[in-house]
N, C-alpha and C positions, 0 to 999 in steps of 0.2 A: 764310652764314659758314663753311661745312665748307671751301671751297675756299680762303679766306684762311688758315684754320688749316692747310691742307695746305702754303701757301706758306711760312708760318712755320716749320713743321716742317722744311722742305727745308733751310733754311739750315745751312751746314756750318761749324762752329767753326774748322777748319783751311783752308789755303790749298789750292790746286789741288795743289801740289808735294806735300804732305802726304798728300793722296789718292793720289797715285801711289806715294808710298813705302810707303803701307799695303798698295797691290795689289802691289806688288813682293815686299814683306815674306811676304805670303800665298801667292803663287805659289812663292817659294823655299822655303817651309816644307814645301811639297808635292814636294821635290826627290827622293824615293824613288820618285816615280811619273811616268808619262809625261804624265798627265792630271790637271787640278785642277777640282773640282765648281764649277759655276757659284755655288751656296750660298756657297762659300767666297768668292769674288770679292765678291759682294754683301754679305756681312758685313764685309768689308774697309771698304767704303765706306758702310755702314749702309743697311740695306734697309727702314727703317721710313718713309722719306720719299721723295718722288718725285724731286727734284733728283739726288741720288746714284744714285738706281737707274737713272734715264734716262741718266745720264753712263756707268755701267759696261756697260749694255745698247748704248749707242750706240758705246762703244768697241769692244766685241766685234764688233758689226756690221761694223766697217770695218778689224778684225785680220785678220792671215792665217789665222786659224782658220776662217773662213768661206770659205776655198777648199775645203774639205771639202764634199762633195755633201750639201745639205739644211740646212747651218749657216745660210746666208742666209734661207731660209724660216723657220728656228725662231727665229733673232734677230727678225725681223718679227712673227712670231706673239707672241712675250713682249712686244715692244712696245706690239701692238694691245692686250693684255690689261691692261698695266699702264696705257695711257692712257685705255681705257675705264673703269677705276676711277677714274681722275684726273677725267674728264668727268662721273662720277656724284657726285663731291663726296665720296668715301672719304676718310677722314682718314690711313689708313695702307694702302699696297698690300700686296695679298696674292698670294702665287705658289705654286701647287700643289708637291707633294714632288717629283714627276718632274722638273720644271723646275729646281729647286734640286740636283738629283742629276745633271742633264747634265754630261757630261765635256768640259772644254775642253783643247785639247792644250797641253801645259804651255811646251814651248820656244819654239813660234811666238809664243805670247802674251807671253812674258817678252821675246824679240827684240824685239816690237813696243813695249812698254813702254820698252825701252831706247833705241829709236830716236826715239821721240816726246817723251822726257825734256827735250831743249834747247827745242823748242817750248813744252813746257809751262812751263819755267821763264821764257820769255819773255813768256808770256801772264799768268801770276800775278802778282797785284799791279799790273801795268800796264795790260793790256787787259782785266782781270776785275776789277770792283768794283762796289759797291753803286750803283746810278743809274737814273733813268728809273722810279721808285717807282711811277708810275701803271700800268705793266705788270703790278703786282702784285694788282691790283684784282680781285674775282671775275670780273667781266666779261671781261677780258684772260685770266685764267685759263682760262676756257672756251674762249677763242680758242685759245690755246696746246695744250689738251688736244685739240681738234679738229684742229689742224695735225700733232701727234703721229699722231693716228690716221692722218691722210691720208699721212703720211710712211710708216708702217707697210705701208698698203694698196698703196700705188704700188710698194713693194719687191717684190711678187710679180710682177708682170710685168716690172719691169725687171730681176729676176734672170735672164731671158733673155737680156739683152745683158751682155757682160764689162763688170766694173768699174761699170756703170751704178747698182748698188744703193748705191755709195759717196755718191752725192749725198744720198738720204734717211737714210743712216746718219751722215752728218756733220751733217745737220740736228737729228738726235735727239742727238748729242752738244751741239750749240750749245743745246738748250733744257735739257740736264741742266746745262749750266754756267750758263746765265742763271738757272735755279731754285735751283741750290745757292747762286749768289753773290748772288742777287736783283739780277742784271743784266739790265735792259730791253733793252740794246743787243744783248745775244746772244740774247735771245729773238726780236727784230726780225729778227736775221739769220737765225736758225732759220725763221722764218715766210717770208722771201724766198727761201731756198734750197729749202723745200719747194714754194714755187711754180713755181719752175724745174723742180724734178724732175718735178712734176704735168705741166708744160708737155711735158717729154721723153717721158713716159710716155703722154700723152694720145691720140697716135695708135694705141696698142695696146690701149686701153680701150674708146675710142669708135668 
């Protein structure tokens, strides 16, 4: 029952556009600094549930901020930590203080939000809605958790290939969208993309 409770907690009362508005406002409030704390971004979307948390981690993983050395690895490690707790059935994810204090370059992340906003508006309410409820039962929540773990794990070898980590990063975004909106279609899309990314990484792992 812990997993179903996690899914219910993941539902966000607002649309995806509202989530982006909160992110944008949070970043703009830090206008006097060159960086914004990761914890500030998480607080904007609600870090007490897995869906919004995976969404912001995934967005961070595919943003220009990961151009900086080591950022892709950090994003993968955070994803692994969150997905592990999800697989264990913990109702609320926990992140250590040093993760919350990580600094994200403010301007590149804000620019990324601005560029992706038109896509978000097209997705919100049209391609993203509650459907395929069978994907929210505990068995499938376990499958999603394992797929998020897989996406995080394959990011490490893929980080050696330029732009390759985008695939698992986008998959994590899909899982975040699906969990936030209880949309099983996006969860399935995330599973398919994770499998494709694993196929890409297989020669480097095996």
